[in-house]
N, CA, C and O of each residue as an XYZ file, in Angstrom:
444
protein
N       0.847     -1.189      0.000
C       0.000      0.000      0.000
C       0.879      1.233      0.000
O       1.389      1.623      1.051
N       1.063      1.833     -1.107
C       1.877      3.037     -1.203
C       1.026      4.224     -1.583
O       0.091      4.106     -2.375
N       1.353      5.368     -1.014
C       0.687      6.574     -1.471
C       1.495      7.128     -2.641
O       2.723      7.044     -2.650
N       0.822      7.678     -3.597
C       1.529      8.223     -4.758
C       1.941      9.669     -4.523
O       2.728     10.221     -5.292
N       1.421     10.284     -3.475
C       1.761     11.664     -3.141
C       2.702     11.637     -1.940
O       2.364     11.080     -0.895
N       3.881     12.239     -2.087
C       4.817     12.304     -0.963
C       4.304     13.340      0.031
O       3.966     14.463     -0.344
N       4.250     12.947      1.308
C       3.676     13.821      2.332
C       4.601     13.956      3.529
O       5.456     13.108      3.785
N       4.402     15.055      4.256
C       5.088     15.315      5.514
C       4.054     15.771      6.532
O       3.015     16.322      6.168
N       4.344     15.539      7.808
C       3.489     16.019      8.881
C       4.123     17.274      9.465
O       5.231     17.225     10.000
N       3.418     18.399      9.362
C       3.861     19.631     10.004
C       3.205     19.658     11.378
O       1.984     19.565     11.503
N       4.035     19.785     12.399
C       3.554     19.825     13.775
C       3.776     21.234     14.319
O       4.863     21.796     14.183
N       2.738     21.797     14.937
C       2.814     23.142     15.492
C       2.310     23.075     16.931
O       1.206     22.594     17.188
N       3.122     23.560     17.863
C       2.712     23.628     19.262
C       2.584     25.103     19.603
O       3.568     25.841     19.549
N       1.369     25.542     19.958
C       1.110     26.953     20.263
C       0.327     27.070     21.564
O      -0.259     26.101     22.045
N       0.330     28.273     22.119
C      -0.502     28.543     23.282
C      -1.968     28.332     22.916
O      -2.372     28.528     21.770
N      -2.748     27.935     23.900
C      -4.173     27.680     23.698
C      -4.854     28.907     23.088
O      -4.609     30.040     23.501
N      -5.709     28.658     22.100
C      -6.473     29.723     21.467
C      -5.932     30.163     20.112
O      -6.561     30.976     19.434
N      -4.777     29.641     19.705
C      -4.164     30.063     18.448
C      -4.294     29.022     17.331
O      -3.895     29.297     16.199
N      -4.829     27.859     17.612
C      -4.836     26.782     16.619
C      -5.689     27.090     15.387
O      -5.304     26.734     14.273
N      -6.823     27.735     15.563
C      -7.653     28.079     14.395
C      -6.924     29.054     13.477
O      -7.003     28.937     12.255
N      -6.220     30.010     14.064
C      -5.452     30.964     13.262
C      -4.284     30.270     12.557
O      -3.957     30.606     11.419
N      -3.658     29.306     13.229
C      -2.591     28.520     12.602
C      -3.148     27.802     11.377
O      -2.520     27.803     10.318
N      -4.318     27.193     11.515
C      -4.922     26.484     10.385
C      -5.295     27.444      9.256
O      -5.183     27.083      8.084
N      -5.730     28.647      9.582
C      -6.036     29.639      8.536
C      -4.792     29.944      7.712
O      -4.861     30.012      6.485
N      -3.657     30.129      8.378
C      -2.395     30.413      7.677
C      -1.978     29.201      6.845
O      -1.565     29.346      5.695
N      -2.087     28.011      7.426
C      -1.705     26.791      6.704
C      -2.565     26.608      5.454
O      -2.044     26.268      4.392
N      -3.873     26.829      5.571
C      -4.765     26.702      4.408
C      -4.429     27.730      3.331
O      -4.497     27.433      2.138
N      -4.070     28.929      3.755
C      -3.712     29.975      2.796
C      -2.464     29.602      2.000
O      -2.205     30.174      0.941
N      -1.689     28.644      2.512
C      -0.462     28.214      1.830
C      -0.572     26.797      1.276
O       0.441     26.163      0.979
N      -1.807     26.298      1.135
C      -2.031     25.041      0.433
C      -2.417     23.840      1.254
O      -2.717     22.792      0.681
N      -2.424     23.937      2.573
C      -2.843     22.798      3.397
C      -4.350     22.606      3.256
O      -5.083     23.560      2.996
N      -4.805     21.369      3.429
C      -6.228     21.094      3.272
C      -6.958     20.902      4.588
O      -8.184     21.000      4.624
N      -6.245     20.633      5.664
C      -6.884     20.432      6.956
C      -5.874     19.958      7.971
O      -4.702     19.759      7.651
N      -6.327     19.779      9.187
C      -5.429     19.352     10.239
C      -6.199     18.785     11.418
O      -7.429     18.729     11.408
N      -5.463     18.370     12.425
C      -6.042     17.838     13.656
C      -5.452     18.611     14.825
O      -4.246     18.853     14.871
N      -6.308     18.999     15.773
C      -5.877     19.791     16.921
C      -6.030     18.960     18.192
O      -7.091     18.396     18.462
N      -4.951     18.898     18.961
C      -4.956     18.201     20.248
C      -4.684     19.215     21.357
O      -3.958     20.187     21.152
N      -5.267     18.985     22.524
C      -5.014     19.852     23.676
C      -3.917     19.255     24.532
O      -3.766     18.036     24.607
N      -3.141     20.136     25.187
C      -2.075     19.664     26.049
C      -1.637     20.737     27.020
O      -2.232     21.813     27.088
N      -0.577     20.432     27.781
C       0.001     21.373     28.725
C       1.505     21.403     28.524
O       2.119     20.384     28.206
N       2.091     22.566     28.708
C       3.547     22.669     28.686
C       4.124     22.125     29.976
O       3.445     22.090     31.002
N       5.388     21.697     29.924
C       6.003     21.157     31.129
C       7.274     21.900     31.512
O       8.062     21.398     32.313
N       7.492     23.102     30.948
C       8.695     23.882     31.266
C       8.714     24.277     32.722
O       7.893     25.085     33.158
N       9.641     23.717     33.484
C       9.712     23.925     34.931
C       9.817     25.379     35.330
O       9.115     25.811     36.245
N      10.689     26.166     34.661
C      10.871     27.556     35.073
C       9.673     28.427     34.716
O       9.512     29.512     35.274
N       8.838     27.970     33.800
C       7.662     28.748     33.404
C       6.435     28.418     34.252
O       5.468     29.179     34.267
N       6.471     27.295     34.950
C       5.319     26.897     35.756
C       5.121     27.893     36.888
O       6.079     28.311     37.539
N       3.886     28.263     37.109
C       3.566     29.217     38.162
C       2.957     28.468     39.346
O       2.351     27.410     39.177
N       3.120     29.015     40.517
C       2.536     28.417     41.711
C       1.290     29.200     42.108
O       1.288     30.431     42.107
N       0.238     28.473     42.446
C      -1.005     29.093     42.872
C      -1.588     28.201     43.959
O      -1.959     27.059     43.687
N      -1.672     28.700     45.173
C      -2.136     27.913     46.323
C      -1.398     26.574     46.399
O      -2.020     25.525     46.566
N      -0.081     26.617     46.275
C       0.806     25.452     46.370
C       0.597     24.432     45.248
O       1.076     23.301     45.337
N      -0.111     24.827     44.206
C      -0.295     23.946     43.048
C       0.455     24.546     41.864
O       0.475     25.764     41.690
N       1.068     23.697     41.058
C       1.798     24.146     39.885
C       0.848     24.270     38.702
O       0.085     23.349     38.408
N       0.898     25.413     38.025
C       0.051     25.632     36.851
C       0.935     25.741     35.616
O       1.851     26.562     35.581
N       0.671     24.931     34.614
C       1.407     25.021     33.369
C       0.512     25.651     32.302
O      -0.715     25.564     32.359
N       1.169     26.292     31.324
C       0.421     26.892     30.233
C      -0.271     25.810     29.424
O       0.316     24.768     29.132
N      -1.531     26.067     29.062
C      -2.239     25.141     28.193
C      -1.773     25.364     26.767
O      -1.591     26.502     26.334
N      -1.582     24.271     26.037
C      -1.078     24.300     24.673
C      -2.052     23.609     23.734
O      -2.931     22.863     24.165
N      -1.884     23.866     22.458
C      -2.596     23.134     21.428
C      -1.551     22.626     20.441
O      -0.629     23.350     20.065
N      -1.708     21.387     20.033
C      -0.827     20.781     19.058
C      -1.627     20.635     17.773
O      -2.674     19.989     17.751
N      -1.124     21.241     16.706
C      -1.801     21.181     15.415
C      -0.979     20.273     14.515
O       0.197     20.535     14.264
N      -1.602     19.204     14.031
C      -0.946     18.258     13.131
C      -1.540     18.458     11.735
O      -2.746     18.323     11.530
N      -0.667     18.782     10.785
C      -1.128     19.100      9.438
C      -0.368     18.228      8.441
O       0.849     18.354      8.305
N      -1.078     17.350      7.749
C      -0.466     16.519      6.722
C      -0.473     17.310      5.420
O      -1.531     17.723      4.945
N       0.717     17.523      4.840
C       0.826     18.337      3.624
C       1.635     17.609      2.564
O       2.429     16.717      2.863
N       1.416     18.010      1.321
C       2.256     17.509      0.243
C       3.678     18.005      0.486
O       3.890     19.130      0.937
N       4.634     17.155      0.183
C       6.039     17.471      0.430
C       6.463     18.797     -0.207
O       7.255     19.536      0.378
N       5.955     19.096     -1.374
C       6.403     20.300     -2.082
C       5.919     21.614     -1.458
O       6.458     22.671     -1.784
N       4.921     21.577     -0.575
C       4.469     22.824      0.064
C       4.885     22.918      1.530
O       4.636     23.934      2.180
N       5.517     21.866      2.057
C       5.884     21.819      3.475
C       6.656     23.054      3.925
O       6.284     23.680      4.918
N       7.719     23.415      3.220
C       8.568     24.535      3.645
C       7.794     25.847      3.654
O       7.961     26.651      4.571
N       6.948     26.078      2.651
C       6.146     27.311      2.601
C       5.165     27.378      3.770
O       5.013     28.425      4.401
N       4.506     26.265      4.052
C       3.551     26.222      5.167
C       4.274     26.486      6.487
O       3.802     27.268      7.312
N       5.415     25.835      6.684
C       6.168     26.009      7.930
C       6.667     27.438      8.100
O       6.561     28.009      9.186
N       7.207     28.016      7.039
C       7.704     29.402      7.115
C       6.584     30.375      7.454
O       6.756     31.260      8.292
N       5.439     30.211      6.805
C       4.310     31.115      7.046
C       3.822     31.011      8.496
O       3.548     32.028      9.134
N       3.714     29.794      9.007
C       3.271     29.610     10.392
C       4.299     30.181     11.366
O       3.935     30.863     12.323
N       5.570     29.908     11.129
C       6.620     30.412     12.014
C       6.666     31.933     12.017
O       6.927     32.540     13.055
N       6.415     32.555     10.875
C       6.415     34.017     10.785
C       5.305     34.619     11.646
O       5.514     35.622     12.328
N       4.132     34.003     11.610
C       2.973     34.531     12.349
C       2.932     34.099     13.820
O       2.474     34.854     14.678
N       3.412     32.883     14.109
C       3.201     32.296     15.435
C       4.481     31.760     16.071
O       4.420     30.809     16.850
N       5.627     32.342     15.762
C       6.905     31.901     16.313
C       7.031     32.189     17.802
O       6.109     32.726     18.417
N       8.158     31.837     18.372
C       8.383     31.999     19.813
C       8.294     33.440     20.295
O       8.007     33.682     21.467
N       8.535     34.405     19.402
C       8.461     35.815     19.791
C       7.056     36.400     19.660
O       6.861     37.590     19.908
N       6.090     35.594     19.278
C       4.712     36.056     19.118
C       3.891     35.654     20.351
O       4.356     34.852     21.161
N       2.685     36.197     20.503
C       1.828     35.773     21.614
C       1.496     34.271     21.589
O       1.250     33.669     22.635
N       1.492     33.676     20.397
C       1.214     32.246     20.287
C       2.351     31.363     20.765
O       2.148     30.190     21.079
N       3.578     31.942     20.821
C       4.781     31.236     21.282
C       4.903     29.858     20.653
O       5.085     28.861     21.352
N       4.803     29.806     19.318
C       4.764     28.541     18.601
C       6.112     27.934     18.279
O       7.113     28.623     18.085
N       6.094     26.612     18.230
C       7.214     25.806     17.759
C       6.684     25.032     16.557
O       5.621     24.415     16.629
N       7.425     25.066     15.456
C       6.998     24.403     14.221
C       8.091     23.432     13.796
O       9.263     23.800     13.721
N       7.703     22.188     13.517
C       8.656     21.215     12.985
C       7.908     20.242     12.090
O       6.678     20.216     12.085
N       8.650     19.443     11.334
C       7.994     18.473     10.464
C       8.586     17.088     10.655
O       9.715     16.926     11.117
N       7.798     16.107     10.290
C       8.209     14.711     10.335
C       7.880     14.074      8.986
O       6.843     14.378      8.396
N       8.747     13.202      8.497
C       8.427     12.524      7.241
C       7.313     11.500      7.456
O       7.212     10.894      8.522
N       6.491     11.318      6.444
C       5.417     10.331      6.489
C       5.707      9.295      5.410
O       5.805      9.626      4.228
N       5.842      8.053      5.822
C       6.183      7.004      4.862
C       5.008      6.592      4.001
O       5.172      6.313      2.813
N       3.821      6.551      4.593
C       2.696      5.988      3.880
C       1.391      6.588      4.398
O       1.254      6.853      5.593
N       0.446      6.798      3.504
C      -0.890      7.235      3.910
C      -1.911      6.387      3.162
O      -1.647      5.889      2.067
N      -3.064      6.236      3.764
C      -4.136      5.470      3.146
C      -5.413      6.287      3.223
O      -5.750      6.817      4.282
N      -6.115      6.390      2.126
C      -7.438      7.005      2.098
C      -7.479      8.512      2.177
O      -8.512      9.076      2.538
N      -6.390      9.181      1.850
C      -6.388     10.637      1.900
C      -6.606     11.216      0.519
O      -6.124     10.691     -0.485
N      -7.343     12.308      0.495
C      -7.596     13.007     -0.750
C      -7.266     14.478     -0.501
O      -7.970     15.147      0.256
N      -6.218     14.983     -1.122
C      -5.776     16.353     -0.892
C      -6.596     17.317     -1.751
O      -6.101     17.883     -2.725
N      -7.863     17.489     -1.363
C      -8.749     18.422     -2.065
C      -8.630     19.777     -1.397
O      -8.720     19.853     -0.172
N      -8.432     20.853     -2.149
C      -8.306     22.184     -1.544
C      -9.514     22.549     -0.688
O     -10.653     22.216     -1.018
N      -9.242     23.240      0.417
C     -10.281     23.695      1.337
C     -11.156     24.751      0.663
O     -10.656     25.663      0.004
N     -12.473     24.612      0.840
C     -13.404     25.598      0.302
C     -14.366     26.008      1.399
O     -14.975     25.164      2.056
N     -14.496     27.305      1.590
C     -15.461     27.787      2.591
C     -16.850     27.748      2.000
O     -17.035     27.942      0.798
N     -17.851     27.488      2.875
C     -19.249     27.451      2.425
C     -19.784     28.822      2.170
O     -20.944     28.971      1.786
């Protein structure tokens, strides 16, 4: 089972509330969709104490499967808007994808 389209997974970790905007930027650069997961940061020096409890920043992880040829453009655009120096404090990286099944890279269309 081989996919005929070479793909990469762009992973974006941003502060909570920025994932929809990340997807808007990704779509504007050719991505068709993504998956958003909720999480918490674990940076010890950033954790705040409140009534003797440690509070970590809530994060969102955006996973975007893209065609290999648009990966760099999508990553650059997201990093420009949501990098570590922005309010979103984003980290962007990619992972190679060996195989996909049942995906159709149809461009996103708003209703």
